[in-house]
N, C-alpha and C positions, 0 to 999 in steps of 0.2 A: 504494501496498500501507501502511499506516497500523499503527505498530509501538506496541502497548501498555506503557509504563511501562519501556520499555527505557533504560538509562543510557548517553547513546554522547558522546564527547569526541573529541577533536584532536588527535593531537599533529604540530606543524609548526614554520614561523618566525613563528609568530604576534606576536610580542614583538620582533622586527627591525625599526626604523625604517627601511621600506621601501616607496613604494608596491603595488611588486607583491606584496609579503611578505604584507600586510597586507587588502589585498583578494582572494590566492587564498584565502585564509584565512576569509576574509566569505565567497564564493563557496559551496569548499567546504561550508560549515554552514549555507549556503542554499538547498544540492542536499538536503543530509541531513535538516534539516528538512522541506520540500517532502515527501517522500516520506513521513516517520513520523510526522510531525507531532509531534516529542516535542522539547523541550530540548537545543541538541550545546553541549556544555561545552565547554573548552580544559584541556591540560597542561602543563605548560613542560619544556622539555627538563631531563634530570640530567645533569651532565655527569662523577658520582662514579665511572661506569665507561666506562672509557675504553681505546680501547688501540694503541698508537702507529703509525704507516706512514709511509712514507717519499714524500710527493706532488713529483712534481718541476716543477711548474708552480702558481704565484701568482697572487692576483692585484697584484703588483706587475709582473709582466712584462706588464700592460695599458695600462702608463701609456710614455709616449716619453719616448726618454729627450734627444730634442732638443724639448725642452716648451714649455709658455710660460708662465713663472710671475711669480712676485714678482722673482726674479733676472734676468729678460727685462725686466722692464716695471715697475720702482719706484712709477713715477708711479701706479697702479693700487693703490698700498698703501689709500687709502682706500674705495676697491670693495671692497675683499678685507674691513677693517673691516662696511661696509653688509653684505654678504653671509653675516658670519660672522653678526651679529644676528638676517638673516634666515629663517638656517638653525634657529637657536632656535623660531622660529615655525611653520618648518615641522614642526619634531620636537613641537611643542604641539600641530600640527593632527595626527599622526599617533597622537599619544597620544591622542588625545581620541576617536578614532577608535575604539582599542582599547579603552577602557573603553565608549564608547557602543554601538558597534556589536559588538563582538565578547567586551564584559562581563570583560576580564582583569582585573579589579580582583578575581575571584573565583578564590581560591587551591585546586586540584583534584588537585594532585598526589599527596595520602593517600586519596584517594575511590576506592572500587571503581569499575569501568564493566564494563556485559554487553561492552560492544566500543568498540575504540580503535582510530582512522583515521588513520595515519600519511600525511602525504601536505598539500600537494602541496609544491612546492621543492624543495631541495637535501636533502634530508634523509638523501640516502646519500653525504653527502660525504665526503670521505676527503684530504683535502691535508696533515694531519701527524698526525689522529688518526681513528680511528672511535670513535662514542657507542654504542654496546651498544645503550641505550635504543631510538633512532631507527632502529636494525635489528635491532630488534623484541621485545629484552630488556624488555619492561614489564612490573611487577609486579603493579599493580594493575588488571588487563584478565580477563575473562573469554576474550576473542577477539577477535582481533587482526588488519587488513586494513591495505593500504595503496591509494594512491589517487594514481595521475599522480606518485606517489615519481622522483624524480631523482637524480643520483648525478654530476653538476659531472661532473668530469674525473676521475675517481676510475678509476685502473689497480688489474686484480687482481694483478700484478706488483708493485705494489709490498703486497704484504701478506705479511711472512713467514708461512714456512708452523708457527712454532710457534704464532702466535693463531689463524691458522685455524679451527681446530675451535669457540672461543670463537665465533667471528663465526657460522658455519655455525648452530650449534645456538642461535643468535637469531634469525637468520631462519626458522629450522624453526618456528619460535611463531608464524610469521605463517597463515592459515588460506588467505588470497587476495591473490595479489602484482599490483599494478596499477604501470605505472612508464608516464614520461612522453615517452622516447625510447629509439632501440633502441640508441646506446650502453651505457645503464643495464641493458638487458635481457641486454645480451652480458655486462657488468660478473656482476650479480646469478647472471644463468642458471649461471652456476663457480660459483655457493655452495649455489644453491636449485635442490633439484629439482624441486618443482610447476610446473603451469604459469602460466606467468607473461604474463599482459593488459597491452593497451597505450591508454593513453586521453590526450586533451588536456588541460591546463593547464584545471582549474576555472572558469578566469575565460573560459577560451573557450565551458567545454558550460553554466554558470550563467546565471544572471536579466541580468546589468550588460551585456550585448549588446542586452536589447532597450530600456533606462529610456530616460525620457524628457529629452532636454536643456534645461537651466536656461541662459538666455543669459548671457554675460560680458562686462564693461567693457572691448574688446577687439576688433581688428579687423584684416585683414589681416599675419597674423602667421606664423611658424617656429617650431616646437619643437623644442628640442636636447635631450633625455632624456637624464641619462648619469650614472652616479655622480657627485661631486662632484671636478670638477677633470680627467674622464678624456680628455674631447674636449681634448688637449693637444698633439696633432701641429700642426704650424706648417701642414704640406698639408692637411689636414682642415678646420680652424678657415679656411683661404683659400677655399679649394672651399665651406663654409658663408655664410663673407661674402660673395664674385660672385657665386652664385645668390642671397643674400638682394638686395644691390644693384639686381640687374639686375632683380627681378620685383618691387622694390618695398616689401618686407617688412621688418618690424621681425623679433629674432629674441628668444627668449626662452628661456630656459636652465630648467626644469621636473626636478623629483625630484633633482637636487642640482644645485650652483654651477658656475660657470666660469667663471673668471675675465676671460678676453677678450671674457663675455658682460655689457651690463649692468643683461639683467633679468633677476632670479630670480623665478621667482613660486611662492609657497611658499600653497599653498590646502589643504582638505581633500581627503581621496582621492576624494571622490564629485563636487567641482568640479573636479579635476583630468583626467578622466572628459570636465567640457563643458570643457575647453582642449582636450586631443585634438578633440572632435567637429567643435569649427570652427576648427581650425590648416588654412591653405592647405597644407604641407605636415610633415612630422617626420623629423628625425633621431636617430638613435638606434645603440648599443652594447650594450644590455640584452635580456634575454629579455621582461620584462614591456611595455619598450618598446613593442617590438614587436606583444608581444598586445594593448595598449591602442591603438595603431593597426592592427591588425586589425579588434577590436571595432569601432571606429569610422568603417572605412571612407576612415582616413585616404592619401591621398599620402607613403608612407615609403620610405625608405633606411635598411641597415642597415651597420654597419662592423664588423666580426667581429674579435673578440678570443680571445687564447689560451685565458683560462681558461672562455670560454663556446661555446664551437665547435662544439659536441657538440649541448648543448642549444638551440641557436640554428642551427645547420643543421637538427636536427628538426623545430625547430617549424614550420621557413619550410616542409618539404617534407611535413610534414602537410598544408597545405594548398593546397599549388599553389604558394609565392610563392619560390623561392628564388634565383630575380632580383631580390629585391630586396636580395641583398647587394652590399656596390659592392669590384668588385676594387684599384680604385684613386680614393683620390679628384676627379684629375682629370674622372671619370666622373659625379659625382656628380647630375649636370643633366640626365646622358643616361640615368638609373634614375628620376629623376621625369617623365619623358617617355614612361617605359612603362608605359600601362593596364593596372589592375591591373581584373579580372573578378570584381566584388565576389562577381557572383550565384552564381558555379560556389563562392567560398568560403562563402558564405552554405548554400547545399545540403552542400558539408564538413559543416560545425557544427552544420546541422540534422541529420546524421544523428551525426557524435560527442556532441550532446546526449543525442541515444536511446540511442547504446553504454551512455553513461556513467548515465544512470539505469537502465537494463537491470542494470549490473552491480552497481552498489548496491543495489536493489531486490532482486537474484537473494543477493548476502549477505547482506543483513540478513533475510531471507526465512530463510532457512537455517540461521543464528546462532540468532534464535528461535524457530527447530522443535524446538534442539535443549537448550535451556531443559528 
């Protein structure tokens, strides 16, 4: 389909300094532009209207109490300084991508759009507050839809009945609702009365799965992909190091520095995918770490965290890979020995890509016909 002069914007987590955040934004933009032949812009999150909630899970619970840190390893002080410098390079690479590929230097929050697409990522997050704009109160949009929106570990019972009408009013501005996992569907379904669709993350549905990869200056390595210093449990570290040593692999951390890991790779988002493609193995504890592994046919394993259990289980279940979850660090090697049937995974993703294109096409076509 081709949409004539339709002004479209995405409202998401595109300003977060994180590979997953920017690549999901990029992928959704590419999907919509491919369909409409129109330029797709981004609008920023407006935190002026928020509703307090009482979340019972925070990311701080993801970090081990018996962790590897500078107090346990003071001799690594200089490595920590080096990682801090490299972190700046990583952040600059993300910001360059945001400017060059997402054009985030444009300020579009005061412009009026025919369509605003909320998603993907955790736009329905509700740890300590709810942003009403992300829940559908978008003042500068004629029509609003979502695509693969996620709520993280948000729980309906944490929302006060006093503020519930405001949230429901915001949600009912959304013409078509698409979520990323069953937990989000159940959570939003308690406040939204219309049909709710389920779709995969745009990185899985988009074009990045088919890109040609470039050579990198490294071989025989395994990737540790996690937020900074989150792979800090001593048993997890030992399991990773033991496996790498046994298989003569260099360990590199990508996406976030880990003090115990000597090699912190700081490249742009597209180069990061090249590193995944040529990795021997990947260990991750993040949603998009698993996504990047899947689209690059990696041998990978996932440590589950309290703050992401719903979205990671939802992701792995959707592609038939729940067996990638590591129930105990000592079983890491067994997970790597299990063969992944990527032909089957690709068939699932091909079908999901069609479902995504059909959903977006139908939404955009129906909205355009209402003009």
